[in-house]
VOBAZA-728237 format. One record per residue (C-alpha): residue number from 1; x, y, z. Coordinates in nm, 2 decimals, decimal comma. Example, Ala and Ser with C-alpha at 12.3 -4.5 7.8 and 13.67 -1.06 7.14 Angstrom:
<site><n>1</n><x>1,23</x><y>-0,45</y><z>0,78</z></site>
<site><n>2</n><x>1,37</x><y>-0,11</y><z>0,71</z></site>
***
This chain:
<site><n>1</n><x>1,79</x><y>-3,03</y><z>4,06</z></site>
<site><n>2</n><x>1,48</x><y>-2,87</y><z>3,92</z></site>
<site><n>3</n><x>1,14</x><y>-3,00</y><z>4,00</z></site>
<site><n>4</n><x>0,83</x><y>-2,92</y><z>3,83</z></site>
<site><n>5</n><x>0,49</x><y>-3,06</y><z>3,93</z></site>
<site><n>6</n><x>0,20</x><y>-2,95</y><z>3,71</z></site>
<site><n>7</n><x>-0,18</x><y>-2,99</y><z>3,81</z></site>
<site><n>8</n><x>-0,53</x><y>-2,88</y><z>3,77</z></site>
<site><n>9</n><x>-0,64</x><y>-3,05</y><z>3,44</z></site>
<site><n>10</n><x>-0,99</x><y>-3,20</y><z>3,40</z></site>
<site><n>11</n><x>-1,31</x><y>-3,22</y><z>3,20</z></site>
<site><n>12</n><x>-1,48</x><y>-2,92</y><z>3,11</z></site>
<site><n>13</n><x>-1,74</x><y>-2,82</y><z>2,87</z></site>
<site><n>14</n><x>-1,67</x><y>-2,58</y><z>2,59</z></site>
<site><n>15</n><x>-1,67</x><y>-2,23</y><z>2,69</z></site>
<site><n>16</n><x>-1,58</x><y>-2,31</y><z>3,05</z></site>
<site><n>17</n><x>-1,24</x><y>-2,23</y><z>3,23</z></site>
<site><n>18</n><x>-0,97</x><y>-2,43</y><z>3,42</z></site>
<site><n>19</n><x>-0,66</x><y>-2,30</y><z>3,60</z></site>
<site><n>20</n><x>-0,34</x><y>-2,52</y><z>3,57</z></site>
<site><n>21</n><x>-0,06</x><y>-2,49</y><z>3,81</z></site>
<site><n>22</n><x>0,28</x><y>-2,57</y><z>3,83</z></site>
<site><n>23</n><x>0,51</x><y>-2,59</y><z>4,13</z></site>
<site><n>24</n><x>0,86</x><y>-2,49</y><z>4,05</z></site>
<site><n>25</n><x>1,18</x><y>-2,52</y><z>4,25</z></site>
<site><n>26</n><x>1,41</x><y>-2,23</y><z>4,12</z></site>
<site><n>27</n><x>1,39</x><y>-1,91</y><z>3,93</z></site>
<site><n>28</n><x>1,34</x><y>-1,99</y><z>3,55</z></site>
<site><n>29</n><x>1,16</x><y>-1,84</y><z>3,23</z></site>
<site><n>30</n><x>0,87</x><y>-2,08</y><z>3,25</z></site>
<site><n>31</n><x>0,64</x><y>-2,19</y><z>2,97</z></site>
<site><n>32</n><x>0,31</x><y>-2,40</y><z>2,92</z></site>
<site><n>33</n><x>0,28</x><y>-2,64</y><z>2,62</z></site>
<site><n>34</n><x>0,04</x><y>-2,89</y><z>2,50</z></site>
<site><n>35</n><x>0,03</x><y>-3,22</y><z>2,33</z></site>
<site><n>36</n><x>-0,28</x><y>-3,38</y><z>2,15</z></site>
<site><n>37</n><x>-0,27</x><y>-3,75</y><z>2,04</z></site>
<site><n>38</n><x>-0,11</x><y>-3,78</y><z>1,71</z></site>
<site><n>39</n><x>0,03</x><y>-3,43</y><z>1,72</z></site>
<site><n>40</n><x>0,34</x><y>-3,24</y><z>1,80</z></site>
<site><n>41</n><x>0,40</x><y>-3,06</y><z>2,14</z></site>
<site><n>42</n><x>0,33</x><y>-2,72</y><z>2,08</z></site>
<site><n>43</n><x>0,40</x><y>-2,40</y><z>2,27</z></site>
<site><n>44</n><x>0,10</x><y>-2,22</y><z>2,46</z></site>
<site><n>45</n><x>0,23</x><y>-1,94</y><z>2,66</z></site>
<site><n>46</n><x>0,55</x><y>-1,83</y><z>2,82</z></site>
<site><n>47</n><x>0,65</x><y>-1,59</y><z>3,10</z></site>
<site><n>48</n><x>1,01</x><y>-1,43</y><z>3,16</z></site>
<site><n>49</n><x>1,18</x><y>-1,36</y><z>3,49</z></site>
<site><n>50</n><x>0,98</x><y>-1,04</y><z>3,50</z></site>
<site><n>51</n><x>0,63</x><y>-1,11</y><z>3,50</z></site>
<site><n>52</n><x>0,53</x><y>-0,84</y><z>3,24</z></site>
<site><n>53</n><x>0,73</x><y>-1,03</y><z>2,99</z></site>
<site><n>54</n><x>0,48</x><y>-1,25</y><z>2,84</z></site>
<site><n>55</n><x>0,42</x><y>-1,42</y><z>2,51</z></site>
<site><n>56</n><x>0,15</x><y>-1,65</y><z>2,37</z></site>
<site><n>57</n><x>0,08</x><y>-1,87</y><z>2,07</z></site>
<site><n>58</n><x>-0,18</x><y>-1,70</y><z>1,83</z></site>
<site><n>59</n><x>-0,44</x><y>-1,99</y><z>1,91</z></site>
<site><n>60</n><x>-0,48</x><y>-1,90</y><z>2,27</z></site>
<site><n>61</n><x>-0,43</x><y>-1,53</y><z>2,27</z></site>
<site><n>62</n><x>-0,70</x><y>-1,34</y><z>2,44</z></site>
<site><n>63</n><x>-0,83</x><y>-1,68</y><z>2,60</z></site>
<site><n>64</n><x>-0,53</x><y>-1,81</y><z>2,82</z></site>
<site><n>65</n><x>-0,31</x><y>-1,60</y><z>3,06</z></site>
<site><n>66</n><x>0,01</x><y>-1,73</y><z>3,21</z></site>
<site><n>67</n><x>0,13</x><y>-1,57</y><z>3,56</z></site>
<site><n>68</n><x>0,37</x><y>-1,67</y><z>3,82</z></site>
<site><n>69</n><x>0,39</x><y>-1,61</y><z>4,19</z></site>
<site><n>70</n><x>0,76</x><y>-1,61</y><z>4,32</z></site>
<site><n>71</n><x>0,65</x><y>-1,60</y><z>4,67</z></site>
<site><n>72</n><x>0,47</x><y>-1,94</y><z>4,64</z></site>
<site><n>73</n><x>0,68</x><y>-2,06</y><z>4,38</z></site>
<site><n>74</n><x>0,41</x><y>-2,12</y><z>4,14</z></site>
<site><n>75</n><x>0,33</x><y>-2,06</y><z>3,78</z></site>
<site><n>76</n><x>-0,03</x><y>-2,07</y><z>3,67</z></site>
<site><n>77</n><x>-0,21</x><y>-2,08</y><z>3,32</z></site>
<site><n>78</n><x>-0,56</x><y>-1,97</y><z>3,33</z></site>
<site><n>79</n><x>-0,76</x><y>-2,12</y><z>3,04</z></site>
<site><n>80</n><x>-1,09</x><y>-1,94</y><z>2,95</z></site>
<site><n>81</n><x>-1,34</x><y>-1,98</y><z>2,69</z></site>
<site><n>82</n><x>-1,21</x><y>-2,33</y><z>2,62</z></site>
<site><n>83</n><x>-1,27</x><y>-2,49</y><z>2,27</z></site>
<site><n>84</n><x>-1,28</x><y>-2,89</y><z>2,20</z></site>
<site><n>85</n><x>-0,93</x><y>-2,83</y><z>2,01</z></site>
<site><n>86</n><x>-0,77</x><y>-2,73</y><z>2,34</z></site>
<site><n>87</n><x>-0,78</x><y>-3,10</y><z>2,44</z></site>
<site><n>88</n><x>-0,45</x><y>-3,20</y><z>2,52</z></site>
<site><n>89</n><x>-0,20</x><y>-3,30</y><z>2,77</z></site>
<site><n>90</n><x>-0,04</x><y>-2,99</y><z>2,90</z></site>
<site><n>91</n><x>0,32</x><y>-2,94</y><z>3,04</z></site>
<site><n>92</n><x>0,49</x><y>-2,69</y><z>3,22</z></site>
<site><n>93</n><x>0,86</x><y>-2,65</y><z>3,16</z></site>
<site><n>94</n><x>1,17</x><y>-2,44</y><z>3,25</z></site>
<site><n>95</n><x>1,40</x><y>-2,27</y><z>3,03</z></site>
<site><n>96</n><x>1,76</x><y>-2,19</y><z>3,03</z></site>
<site><n>97</n><x>1,69</x><y>-1,83</y><z>2,87</z></site>
<site><n>98</n><x>1,65</x><y>-1,47</y><z>3,02</z></site>
<site><n>99</n><x>1,33</x><y>-1,37</y><z>2,83</z></site>
<site><n>100</n><x>1,00</x><y>-1,57</y><z>2,75</z></site>
<site><n>101</n><x>1,02</x><y>-1,78</y><z>2,44</z></site>
<site><n>102</n><x>0,79</x><y>-2,01</y><z>2,27</z></site>
<site><n>103</n><x>1,08</x><y>-2,21</y><z>2,12</z></site>
<site><n>104</n><x>1,03</x><y>-2,58</y><z>2,26</z></site>
<site><n>105</n><x>1,41</x><y>-2,67</y><z>2,24</z></site>
<site><n>106</n><x>1,49</x><y>-2,38</y><z>2,48</z></site>
<site><n>107</n><x>1,29</x><y>-2,58</y><z>2,76</z></site>
<site><n>108</n><x>1,53</x><y>-2,83</y><z>2,95</z></site>
<site><n>109</n><x>1,31</x><y>-2,91</y><z>3,24</z></site>
<site><n>110</n><x>0,95</x><y>-3,05</y><z>3,22</z></site>
<site><n>111</n><x>0,65</x><y>-3,15</y><z>3,43</z></site>
<site><n>112</n><x>0,47</x><y>-3,48</y><z>3,40</z></site>
<site><n>113</n><x>0,17</x><y>-3,34</y><z>3,24</z></site>
<site><n>114</n><x>-0,19</x><y>-3,29</y><z>3,32</z></site>
<site><n>115</n><x>-0,50</x><y>-3,37</y><z>3,11</z></site>
<site><n>116</n><x>-0,72</x><y>-3,12</y><z>2,98</z></site>
<site><n>117</n><x>-1,01</x><y>-3,24</y><z>2,80</z></site>
<site><n>118</n><x>-1,28</x><y>-3,02</y><z>2,65</z></site>
<site><n>119</n><x>-1,64</x><y>-3,15</y><z>2,56</z></site>
<site><n>120</n><x>-1,84</x><y>-3,00</y><z>2,29</z></site>
***
């Protein structure tokens, strides 16, 4: 059974940084998603089985970086230059594909979510 445990959220001022972590049991294409109150869940970033296969939503390109550490069974999302509109619950998820994808329906296993709040 796939287990995903995400962590690292918190309260930060605009322009600040956070690093989200996801412990994952197994080898999967991994993604990070977020959901703000009253909004649909949206894809943020994804990383393939090969770490150089990465893709980002336009809204976070150049500010967020996804990475993975197979040795420690971790996937990370580095959030830099945060904006108030980045405030949301962030989820890591595992997909049943071979390449990085931002398509939500490809993801079949989800973490419990971690809150990121960016103050202005």
